[in-house]
C-alpha positions as YAML, in Angstrom:
chain: A
units: angstrom
residues:
- id: 1
  name: UNK
  ca: [10.43, -71.20, -45.09]
- id: 2
  name: UNK
  ca: [8.92, -68.11, -44.22]
- id: 3
  name: UNK
  ca: [10.41, -64.69, -43.21]
- id: 4
  name: UNK
  ca: [7.68, -62.51, -41.84]
- id: 5
  name: UNK
  ca: [8.81, -58.75, -40.42]
- id: 6
  name: UNK
  ca: [7.02, -57.35, -36.84]
- id: 7
  name: UNK
  ca: [6.75, -54.03, -34.78]
- id: 8
  name: UNK
  ca: [7.79, -54.79, -31.33]
- id: 9
  name: UNK
  ca: [6.76, -52.53, -28.50]
- id: 10
  name: UNK
  ca: [8.35, -52.98, -24.90]
- id: 11
  name: UNK
  ca: [6.13, -51.53, -21.86]
- id: 12
  name: UNK
  ca: [9.24, -49.79, -19.75]
- id: 13
  name: UNK
  ca: [9.01, -52.63, -17.21]
- id: 14
  name: UNK
  ca: [9.68, -55.44, -20.09]
- id: 15
  name: UNK
  ca: [12.92, -53.38, -21.46]
- id: 16
  name: UNK
  ca: [15.26, -55.06, -19.01]
- id: 17
  name: UNK
  ca: [13.92, -58.71, -19.89]
- id: 18
  name: UNK
  ca: [16.01, -60.50, -22.47]
- id: 19
  name: UNK
  ca: [12.58, -61.71, -24.68]
- id: 20
  name: UNK
  ca: [13.99, -61.70, -27.95]
- id: 21
  name: UNK
  ca: [16.71, -64.17, -26.84]
- id: 22
  name: UNK
  ca: [14.03, -66.27, -24.94]
- id: 23
  name: UNK
  ca: [11.84, -66.58, -28.36]
- id: 24
  name: UNK
  ca: [14.60, -67.49, -30.18]
- id: 25
  name: UNK
  ca: [15.25, -70.09, -27.82]
- id: 26
  name: UNK
  ca: [11.68, -71.44, -26.76]
- id: 27
  name: UNK
  ca: [10.43, -71.64, -30.20]
- id: 28
  name: UNK
  ca: [12.02, -72.80, -33.63]
- id: 29
  name: UNK
  ca: [12.44, -69.86, -35.66]
- id: 30
  name: UNK
  ca: [15.55, -67.57, -36.25]
- id: 31
  name: UNK
  ca: [15.64, -64.12, -35.05]
- id: 32
  name: UNK
  ca: [17.01, -61.12, -36.85]
- id: 33
  name: UNK
  ca: [16.63, -57.17, -35.52]
- id: 34
  name: UNK
  ca: [16.20, -54.92, -38.10]
- id: 35
  name: UNK
  ca: [15.86, -51.46, -36.13]
- id: 36
  name: UNK
  ca: [15.45, -50.75, -32.45]
- id: 37
  name: UNK
  ca: [15.29, -48.14, -30.35]
- id: 38
  name: UNK
  ca: [15.43, -48.77, -26.68]
- id: 39
  name: UNK
  ca: [15.58, -46.01, -23.74]
- id: 40
  name: UNK
  ca: [15.39, -46.48, -20.12]
- id: 41
  name: UNK
  ca: [11.16, -46.20, -20.53]
- id: 42
  name: UNK
  ca: [10.38, -46.85, -24.07]
- id: 43
  name: UNK
  ca: [11.72, -49.39, -26.58]
- id: 44
  name: UNK
  ca: [10.39, -50.54, -30.00]
- id: 45
  name: UNK
  ca: [12.24, -53.31, -32.30]
- id: 46
  name: UNK
  ca: [11.76, -54.42, -35.94]
- id: 47
  name: UNK
  ca: [12.47, -57.87, -36.32]
- id: 48
  name: UNK
  ca: [12.67, -60.18, -38.81]
- id: 49
  name: UNK
  ca: [10.99, -64.25, -37.91]
- id: 50
  name: UNK
  ca: [12.54, -67.07, -40.39]
- id: 51
  name: UNK
  ca: [11.27, -70.13, -39.83]
- id: 52
  name: UNK
  ca: [7.82, -72.43, -40.83]
- id: 53
  name: UNK
  ca: [4.75, -70.09, -40.83]
- id: 54
  name: UNK
  ca: [3.04, -72.32, -38.12]
- id: 55
  name: UNK
  ca: [6.20, -71.73, -36.03]
- id: 56
  name: UNK
  ca: [6.46, -68.31, -36.47]
- id: 57
  name: UNK
  ca: [2.73, -67.77, -35.17]
- id: 58
  name: UNK
  ca: [3.39, -69.61, -32.22]
- id: 59
  name: UNK
  ca: [6.50, -67.28, -31.33]
- id: 60
  name: UNK
  ca: [4.34, -64.03, -32.11]
- id: 61
  name: UNK
  ca: [1.92, -65.56, -29.73]
- id: 62
  name: UNK
  ca: [4.59, -66.06, -27.29]
- id: 63
  name: UNK
  ca: [6.07, -62.77, -27.09]
- id: 64
  name: UNK
  ca: [2.39, -61.25, -26.34]
- id: 65
  name: UNK
  ca: [2.44, -63.61, -23.35]
- id: 66
  name: UNK
  ca: [5.15, -62.33, -22.17]
- id: 67
  name: UNK
  ca: [3.74, -58.42, -22.21]
- id: 68
  name: UNK
  ca: [5.18, -56.67, -25.39]
- id: 69
  name: UNK
  ca: [2.73, -55.45, -28.20]
- id: 70
  name: UNK
  ca: [3.17, -57.04, -31.62]
- id: 71
  name: UNK
  ca: [2.16, -55.93, -35.24]
- id: 72
  name: UNK
  ca: [3.14, -57.32, -38.75]
- id: 73
  name: UNK
  ca: [5.04, -54.73, -40.78]
- id: 74
  name: UNK
  ca: [3.61, -54.31, -44.09]
- id: 75
  name: UNK
  ca: [5.03, -55.97, -47.23]
- id: 76
  name: UNK
  ca: [6.36, -59.34, -45.15]
- id: 77
  name: UNK
  ca: [8.30, -61.87, -47.56]
- id: 78
  name: UNK
  ca: [7.16, -65.44, -47.64]
- id: 79
  name: UNK
  ca: [9.66, -67.73, -49.37]
...
């Protein structure tokens, strides 16, 4: 099982949507929010995804298709 962390930035129009919840249900990954700052016009989260590497990659692509920006965080941990 892998644990990978990502920095996710939300455009203003995506802030009200439950995107992290949706990803956790659409893909076989466990999401864990490590840090976040969400405001009316801007938002970001540092999220750790646990699961099989291929499924995490599918979840990240799903996030991008939903219109959020996703960047890996240095020092990702693979177990």
